[in-house]
N, C-alpha and C positions, 0 to 999 in steps of 0.2 A: 394605289389600286384599287377600285371598290366591284365587287360582285354582285353581278345580278343574279337576284332569287324569287320565287314565285311566294315564301314567305312572308304572311305581313303577320303582326304580333295586332291579337284583339279578345277580344273577349276581359275577365275581369284578371287584373293583377294580381299575385301569388303574396298574398300578405301576411306579418306574421296571425293575426287572427284566423284567416282560412287555415295555416299550418296547426294550431293550436285547438281546432275544432276537428280537423280530420286525426289529431293525435287522441283528443278525447275522444272521438266515436272509434276508434278501434281499439283503445283500452278498453272502452266501456261493451265494445262484442265480445273482448276476450273474458274481460271478470263476470259478465253473463253466461256466456257458454261454463266458465269453470264452477261456477254455482249450480247452474242447474244441473250438472255432472256430476258433483262432491253431493248434491241432497237425493240424486236419482242413488248414487253409491250406499250411502248411510242407510237410505230408506231398503235395499234388497240387502245389504249385508251388515249387521251390525257391529260386525268384525268380535265376535264371542267366540269361543272355540265349545265353551262349557252352555249347558240351558242354565247353569246354578253354579256360579265361578265362586260368588263368595263363598258356599259348601263346601265345593271343592279346595279352596286352597284353605279351610279349614283342617280338612281331613288329609292335609300333608303330612303331616308328622307320622298318621296312622299309616299312610304310603310308604313312608320310608322304614317304619318298622318292618312290613312285611314285605321289602325288597331285602334288608340283612333276612329276615327267616328264609327267603326265598334260596338265598346266597347262601346259609347255612345249611339247607339241604343238600346241595351238589348235587342237582338231578339236571342232565344235560339233555335237550327235547331238539329234534333233528323234525324239522317241516318240511318234508316235499310233495310239490303238486306234478296232476299227471291228467295232462288235458282229456281229457273223454267224450263225444257228442256236446254236446250244447252244456253240459254239466262241467264245470272243475272238481276236480274231487283231490281233497289236500288230505295225507295221514302224517299224523306226528305218534313221534318213535322217542317215546319215553324211559330212560334209564335213571338209575340212582349210581350213589358216589362209586358205587362197587362196578358196575356198567349192567345190574339187573335189571329186569324190566318191572316198571312201577305200575302194578294192576289197580284197581277199583276207583280208578277214578270218574269224577264225570269231565267231561270235556267240553266246552263249546269255543266257535270260533266268531269272531264279530269281525266282519267285511266293512272296512271304512272307505270311501270314494272322495277322496282331498275335497274336490270342488264341491260337492254338496251331499248337505246328508239323504238328498232322494231316494239314493241308491243302495244306502247302509242296509244289509242282510246280517242275520246271525243265524248258524248252526248249530245244533248239536251233533257232535260226532259220537259215532259208538264203536266200540271196542272189538275189533277183529283178530285180535291176536295177544297174550300180554306184553301188555307196555305199548302195542299198537292201535292208534284212535283214528278213524276217519270218519268223513264226510264229503259231504259234494253240494255244490252252491250253483246257480245261472247267475255269470255275472257279465255285465256287458266288458267290451276291450278298454285296455287303458291302466292306469297305475292304480292298485288298490295297497291299502295300510290294513294287515291282517291283526286281532289281536285274538291272542288267543288263553283263554281260560281253565287251568287245573283244580277243581274242587275237589274234597274227601267231605263227604258228611257236611255239607253247606258251606263249608272255609275253604278260602282259598290258598293254593299252595306253590299255585306256580302262576304265573302271568309273563307271556312274553308281545313285543310291539315288531310285526315282519314288513317287510314290503315285498308284493307282487305284481309280477306285470303281465296280463291277459294280450294275446295277441288276436 
């Protein structure tokens, strides 16, 4: 039984060379797109987390010693956030091993926006009571990392890094 159809084969036949040319063109476009995107990614972000990674690596042992000295102090630091208008108020409560307030500190708070460094801010917190230090910063909404540095006579006594979400 023979079926009648309107289809009449025409044009060039699909050969192995044609299929090879189509595959080569497809993968060529994909490789070109990947090359362009990888080049842009490297150009816009070097992948370095610090400006001087070599120097940071050399200072690693001193950071370990500072962490041991910090642990030996036995201080407890509580960081609280109070939204207030356009600024975010942060309060650090510092107590020693015996639970007594620690006074006479220079307190700074460095705010890091994980996606880019252009929003980073640093504020100096002032003493509002014995062992209580407070400061305010205007921060856009998002997730932030806050590095709290407590110094006495210019020497770092305590450092902590905390996460903070601004809505």
